[in-house]
C-alpha positions in Angstrom: 11.7 113.0 122.6 12.0 116.2 120.5 15.1 118.3 120.3 13.9 120.9 122.9 13.0 118.2 125.5 16.3 116.4 124.8 18.3 119.6 125.3 16.3 120.5 128.5 17.1 117.0 129.9 20.8 117.4 128.9 21.0 120.8 130.6 19.2 119.5 133.7 21.8 116.6 133.9 24.6 119.1 133.5 23.2 121.2 136.3 23.0 118.1 138.6 26.6 117.3 137.9 27.6 120.9 138.5 25.9 120.7 141.9 27.7 117.4 142.7 31.0 118.9 141.7 30.5 122.0 143.8 29.5 119.9 146.8 32.6 117.7 146.4 34.9 120.8 146.2 33.3 122.3 149.3 33.7 119.0 151.1 37.4 119.0 150.4 37.7 122.7 151.5 35.8 122.1 154.8 37.1 118.7 155.9 39.7 117.3 153.6 40.7 114.6 156.0 37.2 113.0 155.7 37.5 112.6 151.9 38.5 109.0 151.0 41.8 108.6 149.2 43.8 105.6 148.0 47.2 107.3 147.6 49.5 109.7 149.3 49.0 112.2 146.5 45.8 113.6 148.0 47.7 115.5 150.8 50.1 117.0 148.2 47.3 118.1 145.9 45.4 119.6 148.9 48.4 121.8 149.6 48.7 122.9 146.0 47.6 126.5 145.4 47.6 129.2 142.7 48.2 132.7 143.9 47.7 131.4 147.4 44.2 130.1 146.7 43.5 126.4 146.9 42.6 124.6 143.7 39.4 123.4 145.4 38.2 127.0 145.5 38.8 127.3 141.8 36.9 124.1 141.3 33.9 125.3 143.4 33.8 128.5 141.3 34.1 126.6 138.0 31.2 124.3 138.9 29.1 127.3 140.0 29.7 128.9 136.6 28.8 125.7 134.8 25.7 125.3 136.9 24.5 128.8 136.0 25.1 128.2 132.3 23.0 125.0 132.6 20.1 126.4 134.6 19.8 129.5 132.4 20.0 127.6 129.1 23.3 129.1 127.8 24.6 125.8 126.4 27.1 127.5 124.0 28.6 129.4 126.9 28.7 126.3 129.0 30.5 124.5 126.2 33.0 127.3 125.9 33.8 127.5 129.6 33.8 123.8 130.2 36.2 123.4 127.3 38.6 125.9 128.9 38.3 124.0 132.2 38.9 120.7 130.5 42.1 122.0 128.9 43.3 123.2 132.2 42.4 119.8 133.7 44.6 118.1 131.1 47.6 120.1 132.5 46.7 119.0 136.1 46.4 115.4 135.0 49.9 115.6 133.4 51.1 117.1 136.7 49.7 114.2 138.6 51.3 111.8 136.1 54.8 113.1 137.0 54.2 113.5 140.7 51.5 111.7 142.6 48.0 110.7 141.9 44.9 112.0 143.7 41.6 110.1 143.8 39.6 113.3 144.5 41.2 115.1 141.5 40.2 112.2 139.2 36.6 112.6 140.5 36.7 116.2 139.5 38.2 115.3 136.1 35.4 112.9 135.4 32.8 115.5 136.3 34.4 118.1 134.1 34.6 115.6 131.2 31.0 114.8 131.6 30.0 118.4 131.7 31.9 119.2 128.5 30.3 116.2 126.7 26.8 117.3 127.9 27.2 120.9 126.8 28.6 119.8 123.5 25.4 117.7 123.1 23.1 120.6 124.0 25.1 123.0 121.7 26.6 120.9 118.9 29.7 122.2 117.3 30.9 120.9 113.9 34.6 121.6 114.4 37.2 118.9 115.3 38.4 120.9 118.3 35.9 119.3 120.7 36.8 115.8 119.6 40.5 116.5 119.8 40.1 118.0 123.3 38.1 115.0 124.5 40.7 112.6 123.0 43.6 114.3 124.7 41.7 114.5 128.0 40.8 110.8 127.8 44.4 109.8 127.2 45.6 111.9 130.2 42.8 110.5 132.4 43.5 106.9 131.5 47.3 107.3 132.1 46.7 108.8 135.6 43.9 106.3 136.4 46.3 103.4 135.6 49.0 105.0 137.8 46.5 105.4 140.6 45.6 101.7 140.5 49.3 100.8 140.6 50.0 103.1 143.5 47.0 101.9 145.4 47.9 98.3 145.0 49.7 97.2 148.2 52.9 95.1 147.8 52.6 91.5 148.8 54.9 90.0 151.5 55.7 86.3 151.3 56.8 86.5 155.0 56.2 89.2 157.6 55.8 89.6 161.4 52.3 89.0 162.6 51.9 92.6 163.8 52.8 95.6 161.6 54.4 97.3 164.5 57.0 94.5 164.7 58.3 95.2 161.2 61.8 96.6 161.3 62.5 96.7 157.5 61.1 95.8 154.1 63.3 93.8 151.8 62.5 93.1 148.1 64.3 90.1 146.9 64.4 87.6 144.0 65.3 83.9 144.4 67.5 84.1 141.3 69.5 87.0 142.7 72.7 85.8 144.2 73.1 88.8 146.5 69.5 88.2 147.7 70.3 84.5 148.5 73.4 85.6 150.4 71.3 88.0 152.4 68.7 85.5 153.3 71.1 82.7 154.1 73.4 84.9 156.1 70.8 86.5 158.3 69.9 84.9 161.6 66.4 83.5 161.8 65.5 85.8 164.7 66.4 88.9 162.7 64.7 87.6 159.5 61.5 87.2 161.5 61.4 90.9 162.1 61.5 91.8 158.4 58.7 91.9 155.8 60.0 90.0 152.7 58.6 90.9 149.3 59.5 88.6 146.4 60.2 89.9 142.9 60.5 87.9 139.7 63.7 88.7 137.9 62.9 86.0 135.4 59.7 84.1 134.5 61.2 80.9 136.1 61.2 82.7 139.5 57.4 82.4 139.6 57.2 78.7 140.4 60.1 79.1 142.8 58.2 81.7 144.7 55.1 79.5 144.7 57.2 76.6 146.2 58.6 79.0 148.8 55.1 80.1 149.8 54.0 76.4 150.2 57.1 75.7 152.3 56.5 78.7 154.5 52.9 77.6 155.0 54.2 74.2 156.3 56.3 76.0 158.9 59.7 76.4 157.2 61.8 79.4 157.8 62.5 81.8 154.9 66.0 80.4 154.6 64.8 76.8 154.5 62.1 77.7 152.0 64.5 79.4 149.6 67.0 76.5 149.8 64.3 73.9 149.2 62.8 75.8 146.2 66.0 76.3 144.2 65.6 73.0 142.3 62.1 73.7 141.2 61.9 73.0 137.4 60.3 75.6 135.0 56.6 75.3 134.7 54.5 74.6 131.6 51.8 76.7 130.0 49.0 75.4 132.2 51.0 75.9 135.3 51.7 79.5 134.3 48.0 80.1 133.9 47.4 78.7 137.3 50.1 80.9 138.8 48.8 84.1 137.1 47.4 85.6 140.4 50.9 85.1 141.9 52.5 86.7 138.9 50.3 89.7 139.2 51.4 90.1 142.9 55.0 89.8 141.8 54.4 92.5 139.1 53.0 94.8 141.8 56.1 94.2 144.0 58.3 94.9 141.0 56.5 98.2 140.5 57.2 99.3 144.0 60.9 98.6 143.5 60.8 100.8 140.4 59.0 103.5 142.3 61.9 103.6 144.6 64.1 104.9 141.8 66.3 101.8 141.6 66.1 98.7 139.3 68.5 96.6 141.4 67.9 93.9 144.1 67.9 93.5 147.0 65.9 96.6 147.7 65.8 97.5 151.4 63.8 100.1 153.2 64.5 100.5 156.9 62.3 102.0 159.6 64.1 104.2 162.1 67.8 104.2 162.6 69.4 100.8 162.4 71.3 99.8 165.6 74.2 98.7 163.3 74.8 102.3 162.4 75.4 103.2 166.0 77.8 100.2 166.7 81.0 102.0 165.7 83.6 102.9 168.3 83.2 106.2 170.1 86.3 108.0 171.1 86.9 110.5 173.9 88.7 113.6 172.7 91.1 115.5 174.9 89.8 118.0 177.4 86.2 118.4 178.2 84.9 118.3 174.6 81.8 116.2 173.9 82.0 112.7 172.5 82.7 112.3 168.8 79.9 111.2 166.6 79.6 107.4 166.2 82.2 106.1 163.8 81.0 104.0 160.9 84.1 101.9 160.1 82.1 99.2 158.3 80.4 101.6 155.9 82.3 102.1 152.7 80.5 104.7 150.7 82.4 103.8 147.5 80.9 100.3 147.6 77.3 101.3 148.1 74.7 101.3 145.3 74.2 99.0 142.4 76.7 96.3 141.4 79.8 97.3 139.6 78.6 95.7 136.3 75.8 98.1 135.7 72.3 99.1 136.9 70.2 96.8 134.8 68.3 94.1 136.6 69.5 91.4 137.1 73.0 92.6 138.0 76.0 90.4 136.9 77.1 88.5 140.0 80.1 86.3 139.1 81.1 84.0 142.0 77.9 84.5 144.0 76.1 81.2 145.0 
């Protein structure tokens, strides 16, 4: 294939990608709810505007311009414009890295990167600017892609109600965390059955303990019984660690969700709705015809909430806990 035919094929491919990018942007403009997404960041990115104009309109205009450069054979102009767009995309990728990822935005990023590479092939440039730009863009893309995979990975519960509507709270716990053991042992079985329990490995030795708990639960034990029975599990060897690698990955994902919550301390609890306990304080009737006071919360000591007194690093020091 001679140079002219090669460049023609390259520009035709660039035009096809521009059409695909334009169609994808229009899809997001017309019916964003129908576009598949793995994370909550898509809704946030859809509401993001510049000067009151959605970024998807800018994307549609950008791919229209690149398509015109490709179909008219202006490869150098296409390289220039796609380079500017790729630099702007690096800024958007960094914005996603510190906020929330968006699958559709990564699709656009891949198309822009491919467009820039194709135009650079059709109109070679000897400077290092092109290589540097592609290197920076690739690093940003890989960082956001890894974050998207981590956000899309669902946490794994070791025990949970059969129906999601029955879940009253999510609790992340570790079998080596004394406060977690107190929570599990002190909670009535009926209430524990309404909670989704997500194990986290504070230490490597927690992995075989969680595996033993999973086996006990499969035999019909309660979470409390499974935790008590698994406390004496000895550390596992190298072969056992390899066998337990899928479980370790699940525990890593659970740990990631704890870190996403902004805390590195266990137990980590998320509650759905208003807990009944918060309404269990004594109501008092003031004098006259004034309305009832707000529910008192005598059991809630704000000064004692938060991480343990010894620090925020996980695991927290827990002297005296079982």
